[in-house]
N, C-alpha and C positions, 0 to 999 in steps of 0.2 A: 504494500500500500504506500503510495507516495504522499508527500506533504499536501499536494493539491487534493487528493482523495480525502485526507483527514479534514481539511478545511471544508470541503463540500459536505461531508457527513456532519460536521459541527454546525454548518449553516442550516442543514435540513432539520437537525434536532432543535435548533433555535426557533425555526419557523413553526415547528410543531408545538413547542412550548408556548409561543406567542398565540398561536391559533387556539390552543386549549384555554389560555387565560382570557380570551375574548368571548368565549362561549358563556352565555348566561346559565346560572345554576338553578334558578327557580323560575316558575312559569310567569310570575309577575314581571320579571326582568326581560322576558322574551319580547322583542319588538316586532310588530306586524302580525299578520295572520290572526286578526281579532276573532273571527268566527271560530276558527279551529281552536284557539286558546280557550274560548268560553266553553265549547263543547268538551274539550279534553279536561278542563277543570272540573266540570260536573262528573265526568267518569271517574276521575281520581278521588274527588271528595266523597262520592258515594261508596267507592271501594274501601276507603279508609274508615268510613263510618260503619261499614259492615265487617271490617277487619278481615277482608278476604282479597285475594289478588284481583285486579280489574280484568275486564275482558281483553282479549288480544287486540292489538292496535296495528292498523296498516296505514302507512304514510306514503303518499305518492307525490311526485313533483320533480322538477328539473334539479340537476345538481346544484348545491350551494344554497338552497333555500332554508335549510335548518332541520332536516330529517334526523340526522345524527344528534344534533343538539337537543331536539325534543325527546329522543330516546333517553338521553342522559338526564334530562329534567324529570322524566317519568320515574326513573329509578330514584332520583334524589327526593322527589316529592313523596314517594312511598317509603323512603328510608330502607330501600332494598338494594342488594348488590346487583351489579350490571355485568353481564357477559356479552362480549362483542365478537361477532364473526360475520362471514359473508356467504352468499350463495355459491360462488365459484369454489370456495374452500371446502364445500361439502360435496365430494365427488361420489360417495357411496352411501348406502343406507346405514352401513356400519359406523361411518363417521358421525352421522346424526345421532345414532343410538348411544354412542360413547359420550357425546356432548350432553344429551338430555339426561343420561343416567347420573351425571355428576352435579346437576343443578340442585340447589337447596330450595326449600319451600319459600315461595314468594319472590324468587329471583327473577329479574328481568333479563330476557334473552333478546338482544338486538341482532337481527339478521338482515344485513344490508344486501342490496341487489338480490332480493329473494327470488325474483323471476329467473335467475340463472342457476338455481339449484337443480341438481340431478333429479330425474323423474322418480327413481326408486326411493330416494330420500324424501321427496315431496309427498309421496303416497304414505310413507311412514309418519310424516308430520301431521297428516290429517287426523290420525288416531290419537297422537300425542296431544294435539290441541284440544280435542273434544273429551277424551277419556283419560288423559294423563297416563297413557300406557303405550309402550312400544312392543312389538312382536319381533323377537330376535330369532331368525331362522337358522337352525343348526343342521348341517348336512345338505345333500343335494339329491335331486330326483325324487322317486317315490318314498324314499326313506327319510326325507327331510322333516324336521319337527320344528314347530313354532313355539317358542317359549315366551309367554307374556312377562313383561318387566314393568313394574310400576314406576311412574315418574312423579316426583314431587310437584304439586301445583305451582305453575309458573305463569308469567305473562310474556307472550311473544310480541315484540315490536318489529314488524316487517317494514322494510323501506324499499321502494322501487322507483326507478326513473321511467319505467315503461309498464304502466299498470295493465295495458291491453294484452301483455304477454302472460299475465297470471291466469292459470286455469280457474274456471268458475268455482269448482269445489273448494279450492284453497281460499279464494277471495271471500266466499260465503262464510268461512269459519272465523273470520275476524268480526268481533263485536262492534268495533269502532273503526270506520274508514274515513280518512281525511285526505284532501288534496291541497297541497301548498301552492299558492299562486305567486307570481312575480310581484316584487315590491314596487311601490310608487316612489318617485324621487323624494317625497317628503318623509316617507318611512325610512328610506336609506339615510337621509340626513340624521335622523334620530339614532340609527345604528352607528353612524360615523362619530357623532358627538359622544356617545357612550364609549366607543372603542378608543377615541382620542384621549378621553379622560383616564382610561385604564393604562394607556401607553405613555401618558404624560406628554402628549403632542399638543402644542398651542394651535388650535384649529379655529379659524375665523368662520363666521356664518357663510360668507361668500365662497370660501374654500370648500366647505362642506357641500354647498350647492353644486359647485363645479365637478367635484368628484362623484356625487350621487347621480348626476344626470348621465355620466359616462359608465356607470357600473352595471348596466344591462339588467337592472331590476333584481340583482342578486347580492345578498349580504356578503357572501364569501369574496366576491370580486371587489366589492366596496372596501372591505377590510384590507385586501391585498393591495389595492391602489393606494389606500391611505398609508400603508407602510412604505411603499415606494416613493410617494410624494414626501413623506417624512424624511427619507434618506436624502432626497434632492434638497429639501429645505435646510437640512442641517449642514450639507456640504457646500451648496452654492448660493444659499440665501442666509437670512438671519434666524432660521429655525421655525419661523411662524408660517403656517400654511394659509395663504391667502388665495384668491382666485388667480392672480397672476402667477404665483408660484406653482399652483396646481396645473395650470395650463402649460407652463414651461416644462414641468416634470413629466406630464403625460405625453407631451410631444417627444421627449427623449425616449420614453418607453413605447412609442408607436401606438398610442391609444388616441383615436381621433375624436371629433366632436360628438359623434353618435355612440362612441364606445367601441367602435370596430378596432380589432387588433390586427396583427400582421397576417394571420391566417385568413381572417375575414376579407381583408383588402386583397390578398392574393387570389382568393376565390372569385371575387367580383371582377378583378382586373383580368384574370384569365377568361372568365365567362364573356366579358364584353370585348376585350381587345383581340383575343384569339379566335373566339367563336361567334362574334357578332351579336352577342346577347342571348344566344341559344335559339332553340332548345339543344341541350347537350346532356349526354348520359353522365351519371354519377362517377362511374369508373374513369371515363375519359377526363372529366373535370379533376378528379383526384390525381391522376397521372400528371396533369398539367401543372399542378401546384406541388408535386413531389410529396404527397401525403397518402395515407391509406384511405380507401373509400369510407370506412367506418368512422375515421376521424373527421372527415369532411361532413358526413351525415349527422353525427352526434354532437360535434363541437361547434362547427361554424353554422350549419344550415338552420338550426332552430332559431337563433337570434336574427339571422338575416331574413328569414321568413316573417318573424314577428315584427321586425322593423320595416317590413314592406319593401325590402330591397331585392328579394328573390322569390320566385314562385316555382312550385313543384308541379309539373304537368305530366300527363301520361307519356308525352314525347320526350321529356327531360327537363332540366333546370333552365329557367328563363329569367333574365334580368328585367326588373320592372322599370318604369319611367323614373321613379324616385332614385333608383340606383344610378342611372345614366346622369341624372342631375347631380347626385352627390359626388360623383367622380369628375364632374365637369366635362362629360363627353356627350357627343351628339349621336343619338341612335341611328343606325343605318336605315335607309329608305327601303321598305319591303318591296321585293321584286314581284313580278306577276306570278311566278311559280309559288312564292310564299303565300300570295293572296288566295290562290286556288287551294293550296293545302289547308289554309285557315278555314275556308268555306267548307271543305270536306270534313275536317276534324271537328268543326264547331267551335264555339267560344271557349 
């Protein structure tokens, strides 16, 4: 391991410590998602009054909106231990059985990316969620024997970024299902003010406004931009985060007025300059920006579509009029062949 590797590892650890410090510990400190907070508060208060574990909880929404934070808050509010794992880590039913058999009564199990769990483990989870029991199969073929194994009553908190991939039988076993929406700029300003106070960053109201409107409606991105702007303010300014300092810092980090980053701009630039605005297939577009198709589809496209800069059509990805305007380019004039295709395919 080189000195650079040690420095990188130290930086990663520092980022994780900072990220953990910014997470609220109780539901009252959680900013935004007012409806979800009210509903979840009722579920937890009722469970504490009955002195029983609450129903299983399913949280869905885009990355960075607070699903992991809410899972930690649920455990904290209940005064229960928290066990964290993810769907891809559970490759076999035996992995899930070993995990469930070690849970203590009332423990909260947080299963991130639950839609990516292996199917055999998923079917075992059905029984564990309802009857707090798992059936361990010993042997193979006709001589195989299923041995029931009791599991301590627990609360499962599942998180997913793609709720549509969850099978109906699994989704129906959750007693409380919540979807987290993107944050408004005003809500993100409150997140930034709280984070700045915890980090000891002098943040002016106009600086918070500038960062919040470029944070793509996501608290995780807002906090990340705040830390980078803080670095710029400390090194190249007087340490105070104002609108001018935030603008200069975000320009250095390639975050534009709408919050588009390097990948977003690369996708739009390739779509318009190389392919005339589309339509173009996902794989072709990914090759043009030297990224994996999954990266383009899951990281760049959701925000570009939500911002009205890109449209997904049956024929491929298409740049909108707003995208041409944002990049200061003039859209090409449709040819006669394009007009015929448009009439055949419909609007």
